N, C-alpha and C positions, 0 to 999 in steps of 0.2 A: 782425514777426519775435517770437518767443515768446524771453521773459529766462530766462537759467539762471540767471543765482544763486542762492545758495542759500536763503535764505529766501526766495524764490519757490518754489522746483523745493518745499521742503521745507514749503511751504501742504498742511493734507491730511495728514501724515504718521500712520498708526497702524500704525510699526516702532519705535517708540519711547511711554516710559510707563506709563500704569496699563493694563495691559488691559483689568479691569474698566468702572475708568471712561472710557477712550476708545470702543469696542467700545459700550456704552453713549450715548454720546453722538451714537455717527454713526450708532446705530440708533435712535434715537429719533424725530429728525427721517422717516425712514423709514416708520419703526411709522404718525407722524403724519398722514405721507403719501399711505398707502394706505389709511390710514381715510379721509381726503378723499373720496380719490379712491372709495369706497365710499359715502360719502355723493352724493358727483358721480351716481353711475351709477345709486343709489338716487334719487335726484330724478327722475329718467323714470317712473321709477316708482310711485312715489307721487302726483304729479302726476296723471298717465294715470289712474290707478290711481282717485284719486276724484275728478277732477271729470271723466274722458270718459268708465269702469267699466270692469269687471275684461274683458272684454275685450278695448279697447286693451291695460293691461297686460298680458294671454298675448298679447300680438301683440310688445310690446317685447322681452317673456322671448323668446320663441322664437328670436329674432334674435339671442341671444348667443354659442350655438355660431356660426353661422355666419360672425359678427363673429369670432369666438377662431381661428378653421380658418383664416381668409386672412389673420390676420397675423401668426400664428405659428410662421410661419418668420422672421420677422424678428423678434421679441423673444427669439430667440435666438438673431438673428447680436445683437445689442442687446448681449444678457448677454453674447456672445464678446469683442466689444471693448472692454465693458466690465472687464472680467477680465485683459482683453491692457495695457488702461491702467493697471490698478492693477499688474502685475505689471511695467511699465517704469517707475512712478515708484518703484514701491519699491527697483527696481536701480539706481534716477539714469540709466534712458538716457534721454537727452533727444532723439534723432534719430526714436529706434523715437517715443518718446511722440509727437510729431508727427506723423509718419507714418500712426498709427494711428489717430490723431482726422482726420486728413483724410482717411481711408482710410473707414472711415464715415461719415462724415458726406455724403459721396458716393455711396456706398453707401443709404440711406435715402432719397438723390433718387428715383435711378433704381425701387430696390425699393416706393419708395412709390407713382411712377407705373403700376407693371404693377399694383402690387394694387386701388388704383383701377379702371382699366378691368376689370382680371376680374370685380370684386367688380359694379361698377354692370349686366355684361353678364352673371352667369349667378347674380343670388341670388334671380333669380322661381325659378328652375328647380328648382335645388336646395329652396329650399321647396315646393315642390307634391313632387320627392323625399323631402322627411320627412313627407309627409303630414300636412302642417297642415290642419287643420281651416279649412269655409271663410270659416266667417261674421270667422276674423281675419285670413284672406291677405292682403287689399290690403292693411290696414293693416302687415303684418307690409312688406311690400313694400315699401310706400312708404318706411315709417322705416328699412330699407338701404338703399333707392338714395341715400338722401340721406347716410344715415351713412358711405357707403364717398368719399365725395366732400370726409372729413375726413380720410381715413385720413392726406393728408400728418402735417399736421398735428399729430395725434395721433404718428407714425413719428416727427418730427423733434423734440417733446418726449422723446417715450421714450428712443430716442438723446442726445439731451445732458443730461437728467438723469442717467444711467450715463458720458460724458464726465466728471459732474461729480464725480460721485462716484467715480469711475475715481482721481482726484486730492481724492480724500478730502474733497467740501463736499457734502454733503446736506440742506443745508439750504435755498439757494436753487430749489433745487425744490422744495421744496414751501412755500416762498413763492409761488412761480409758481402751485402745484398749489392753495393754497386762494385766490387769488384769483381764478382762472379755473375752482374750483368755484361761490364766492359767483353768477358774473357767468354760470354755470349755471339754479342756483336762480332770479336772479331774473329770468335772459330764458322760462326754463320759464313761470313762470308768469304774462309778459310776451303770449305766443304762446298758450298756450294758453288764460286765463281771458280773457281782455282781446280776443287777434286773433281765439279760438277757430279755433287750424289744429289743434288735438286732435293722433295723432300725429305730422304732423311737425312740427307745434311743438319738441316735444321735442326732436327729427331734428334740425333747423333751430338752433337753443337749443346743441346737443352742437355742431356744427360752429364754429359760432363762436367757443365760449369753446377750443376747442382748438386753432381754428387764433390766438389768442390767443398760450394756456401756449405753442406752438414760436416765434414771435418774440418773447418772452420770452427763455424760456430760450438761445435763442440774441447773444443783448444782452450777455445775462451771462456768454455764453463771450468771446466779443468783448470786452468792456472790464474784466471780473471783475481782470487780472490774475493769471491761475494762470499756472502750469510751462507750457503749450502753450496754443495758440488754434485755432478754423478760418482758414486761409488762404485765400479765396477766390477769391483771382487763381493759387492752385494747384490746386485742388482737382481729384482723379486717385485716381489705385485703384495704389496696390504695391505688387508683389505682395506682396513680402513675410509685411504685416501684414495683405495679403488673407488668404495665406493660415493668417496665426497667428490670426487671429478663427474663416474656416471653418471652423478644426481645434479651437477654442474652441468657438463657437456651432452649430457647423452639426449635431452633435448634441444640443441639444437645441432647436435649430429646429425637427429631425426628430424630435423628442419631444412636442418641444405641440404638432406638426402631426395627427399619431398622434394622440394627446390628444384632440383638438377633432374626428378623424373620428371618432375611438369620441364622445365628447360629441354628435354630430349622431344618429349610432348611437340612443343614449342618447332624446338625445331626441325620436327617430320613437318611441319606446317609451312616451313619454311624455308623447305627442300621440294615444296611442292610447285615454286615458284621457281626454281631454277635455277645452273651453278650459278650465272649473270647474281642475281638475289642474297641465294649463299653467298658470296665474296662480299658483295654490296653491305650482308647483317654484319658481318665479319666486320667488315671496319668501322663502323659504328661503333662495336662494341667494343676494340677498341680506342678509338677517336672516344671513344665516351670513359673513356676507364681516367683519361688525366681530371672529369669531374669526378667522378664515383669514387677514386685511391684517396687522396685526400682525406672526404668523405669517411670510405671506410676509416685511415688512421685513425680520428677522432674516435669516432666508432670502438679501437681497437685501446686508445689512451684512456678516453674517458671511463671503459670498462673496471684497468690496471688504479688509474685514482680512484672507482667507486671501492673497489673489492681493498683494497691498501684502508681505504679510510670507513669505511661498514665495520672491517675488523678492528679499528681504532677505536669505535663504538660515536664520533660523530659526524651525525646526519644532518650537523647543520651545513659544514664542509661542503660534505658528499654532495647537496643538494644544490648549494653554491657554483659547485664544481661543474654542474649538469646545469644550468642556466648558460654560464660561460661557456661551453664548447658547443649549446647550440644557435648561439648570439654565431661561432666561429663559424659552424657550417649554411648557417645561411645569405653570412659576408662570402662564404668562398660558390655558394651555389649563384648566387648573383654573378657573379664576378665569372664564372667561367660561364654562366646562359651563353651573354653580348662575347666573349671571342671566340664563342664555338660559330654564331651567330658575322661576327665581321668573319674569322680568320678559316672555318670549316672545310671551308674549302681546299684551302690550303696542305688542310694537315689531308685529307684526302687522297686526293693527286700526290701524296706521298709514298701510297699500297699501290696505285696500279693508273693508266693510263688508260683503260678503258673507260668512253664517255659515258656508255647505258649503265654499267655499274656506279660511275662517280656518283649518273643524279639520281640514282637510288639510293643513294648514301647520306643525299644535301638533303633529300627529303627526310628524310629519317632523322639528323642531323638535326633540324629548325623545329619537329614538331617535339623531340624532345629538348630538346635547348637550360628550359625553363624547371622542366619535368625532375629533374634530379634535386633541387634547392629538397623539393617534397621526399626525396628518396634519404638525403641524407639527415633530416632531422630525425627519421624514422628510424637509420641506421645507429644516432647517435645516442636515444631515446631505451632501443635496443642494448646496445651496449652499455647502456649504466645499467637495465637493470640487471642483466647476464650478473655484471661486475658484484652485483649485492645479491648473488644468489639467487635470483628471480628467473629462473629461466626458464622455465616454462610459458609465459606469457609471449615474450617476442617466438618463441616457436608458434604460437596459437596465434597471432594474427600474423605473424608472416605469410601460413598456409593459410588464412583467410584470403589472404594476398594475394596468392596461387590459385584458389581454387575460385578466383574470379576471372586471374588471366584465363586459363583454358579456356572456359564458356564462349568468355568476350574475346579472342582471337580466330573462334573456329567460328562464330557469326556474323563478325565483321571484317574477316581474311579469308577465312576457307570457304564460308560458302557464296559470295560475293565475289573472290576472287581478286583480292582489291589487296597487298599485299603492306597495305599503309595500318588497318586493321588490326597488325601484328604491332608496330608501335600504342596506338589508343589503346589496346591492352595492356603492352608497358604499365604505362601512364596509368592505368586505371588498376593496379594489383599497387601501386607504387603508395595511390591516396590510399587507399583503404588500410596498406600497414601500421602510416601514416596515424590517422586518427586514431584506430584501435590501439596504438599502443602508446599515446599521448592519456588518450583515455586511463588504460594503465598507470600508467605513471601519477594523476593528480588522486585513482583512485581505491587503487589496487595496496595491497601489503606484504609490498618491497620490504617495506626497511624489515625487517622480521626472519631475513633469508637467508644470515652468512654461514659459515658453513663452520665456523670454528667460533666456541665460546669468548663473547668477549669480558669476562670477568681479572682478570690478570695475568701477567702473562711470566711464563712459566721458570721455576725456579735456576738464578745465578743469567736468566737473558732480563737488562736491564733497557 
């Protein structure tokens, strides 16, 4: 049974103390974790690009949108669970906190099994529908079939990390991620270089690493002395908790699924430019992740910060935290843009020595260098709105961006057969999303959307 004394319950409290310092200390492990996670993903591409070839690099890259599409609904629900946990924690609702954690873990097991089965059965057909070039189709199908067996480990880690963050701990998920990232790189090198397993080798390395991260995060939740933990003897679905998770997370899940489906459409457009451009686009997505991931980390941090403070009824503190995180993300975006312009060429060459691929990747990266600042503002404000419980608004604004991106990509890239049009479409979507979600922040009714009652803490919890 989880303890409920005040020292335990208030561990990880973001509702007291200096706003900038608390937010920064909480956000830094998330930012570092996202960067490490990007290195985790980059490792597969660097290894196959250098030791197998650019076609293998393209095969791994073309799978990304398919994996995201299958996992998108779960990631939205895990976000909803994390927000609910943060709000219960901030409001000192111990029983609701325990119910939310057990419901979230049960939901993870159910969805993980479903995604694995569907992914293995449908992935080859989806690759065909996406017009995947014949020279990379077999490698892509092999990679996906193995990766989907790693789904349950990936989902448990992500949900477990969300549970820990909701209770104010962003440090241990980072530690586990670093450990498993190093493990992934070592296994990549062993399986590809020494065992000559090709694309299948990096997939198996990912599977083993993700399953290890799942075990570690479960052990931490169970033995870490938090306000609540997973009770394996009482696993099940609490209807009230499930209702809140669905309300908070389903809009984000629908958003992610629609966005991923749109990405698959855009990927099919990219596939029409051949395997060299697929490889170049894959490199850009990996390199620009070093700008995107810190911003997404701040988006996750502000969601927890807002969740706890809205749960505690502290609206002024909530607003100050949102403003501080927006300033941070603008600074990160500007710095990363300069670094990409100065050193992007060296980063791209780490993936391949294929000159046509390098040239296309560099053109795209130069165009996008400072667009990520706009994306970062949108990510932070969207995260804040989700943390407040207003999860429908970020869904709507993101989908508006997507509905701009697809036609722009078609008319600017596919019809004139100019691959740079794909990057114009991406930038257009980021601008639309940022503008719309900012308008909602100033004009919307997000201040009254919390999932828990804000009057008094539960009896016996101070």
